C-alpha atoms as one frame of an Amber mdcrd trajectory, in Angstrom:
protein
  -0.551  20.790 -13.784   3.094  20.753 -14.680   6.328  19.212 -13.470   9.925
  19.124 -14.603  12.757  17.016 -13.183  16.364  18.069 -13.763  19.708  17.491
 -12.042  20.952  20.394  -9.918  23.813  22.478 -11.290  26.312  20.606  -9.101
  24.758  17.215  -9.950  24.308  16.256  -6.291  20.508  16.234  -6.228  17.521
  16.186  -8.554  15.194  19.177  -8.687  11.511  18.534  -9.307   9.573  21.732
  -9.876   5.797  21.290  -9.711   3.157  23.913 -10.438  -0.624  23.867 -10.385
  -2.807  21.565  -8.353  -1.277  18.246  -7.355  -3.623  15.381  -8.117  -2.960
  11.686  -7.512  -2.136  11.263 -11.202   0.381  14.124 -11.179   1.956  12.928
  -7.914   2.479   9.450  -9.371   3.907  10.900 -12.605   6.554  13.108 -11.013
   7.411  10.510  -8.364   7.999   7.876 -11.052  10.112  10.343 -13.058  12.202
  11.200  -9.987  12.784   7.509  -9.328  13.635   6.811 -12.978  16.190   9.623
 -13.149  17.540   8.762  -9.706  18.304   5.220 -10.809  19.724   6.316 -14.176
  21.987   9.010 -12.701  22.637   7.383  -9.306  21.420  10.494  -7.469  19.535
   9.788  -4.244  18.739  13.332  -3.098  15.649  15.226  -4.259  14.532  18.838
  -3.965  10.785  18.866  -4.617   9.868  22.489  -5.207   6.101  22.722  -4.711
   5.985  26.422  -3.865   3.800  26.907  -6.951   1.615  23.859  -6.297  -1.016
  22.893  -3.780  -1.830  19.344  -2.765  -5.491  18.675  -3.611  -5.555  15.047
  -2.454  -7.908  14.073   0.358  -6.596  12.546   3.572  -7.460   9.065   2.280
  -5.817   9.739  -1.101  -2.635  10.996   0.611  -2.572   7.904   2.830  -3.108
   5.586  -0.145  -0.378   7.364  -2.101   2.158   6.917   0.716   1.278   3.347
   1.658   0.000   1.796  -1.569   1.022   3.776  -4.656   4.616   4.300  -3.534
   4.970   0.603  -2.662   3.530  -0.417  -6.044   6.068   1.838  -7.782   8.839
  -0.081  -5.964  10.542   3.167  -4.995  13.999   3.271  -3.482  14.001   3.677
   0.285  17.539   5.025   0.627  16.728   8.493  -0.695  16.518  11.894   0.975
  13.727  14.178  -0.251  13.269  17.830   0.712   9.781  19.220   0.085  10.052
  22.975  -0.448   6.701  24.649   0.259   5.434  28.226   0.249   5.451  30.228
   3.485   1.741  29.755   4.184   1.144  26.416   2.433   0.105  23.578   4.748
  -1.447  21.355   2.062   1.612  19.075   1.939   1.963  18.431   5.680  -0.181
  15.286   5.908   1.314  13.513   2.896   4.798  14.187   4.286   3.783  12.729
   7.652   2.362   9.529   6.165   5.297   9.239   3.749   7.704   9.429   6.699
   5.611   6.859   8.561   5.787   4.606   5.481   9.581   4.611   5.805  10.790
   7.332   3.444  13.235  10.073   4.438  11.330  13.281   3.637  11.302  16.680
   5.294   9.304  19.888   4.734  11.185  23.164   4.265  10.102  26.744   3.724
  13.641  27.954   3.074  15.457  26.728  -0.045  18.941  27.181   1.408  18.050
  25.087   4.465  16.624  22.376   2.198  19.814  22.257   0.118  21.976  22.132
   3.262  19.904  19.189   4.547  20.262  17.411   1.205  24.029  17.912   1.361
  24.445  16.389   4.829
């Protein structure tokens, strides 16, 4: 389990690269770090690169993360977050759906260029 959050080269979005299996603990850690850096740098766009990571959370854990953990972290709601997944990876679909339903602007992408274009809109 590994993650690293850095500003993009142009400084317009934060890049969070995650590898390994995503657990609830890891998801909370990188989400809190994204929020911390977002507030410090006033950057509200995120590229979450999870092409090297699979979501291992159960349906209930994904739901609780989106509706309870994210609320407890007092995350900003005026962000835009692109989730960049591998071509065959569907493990992130449910958490994205419940995160959207919880009021966050997130979208799944399989193409990095399309994700960056969406973040730039």
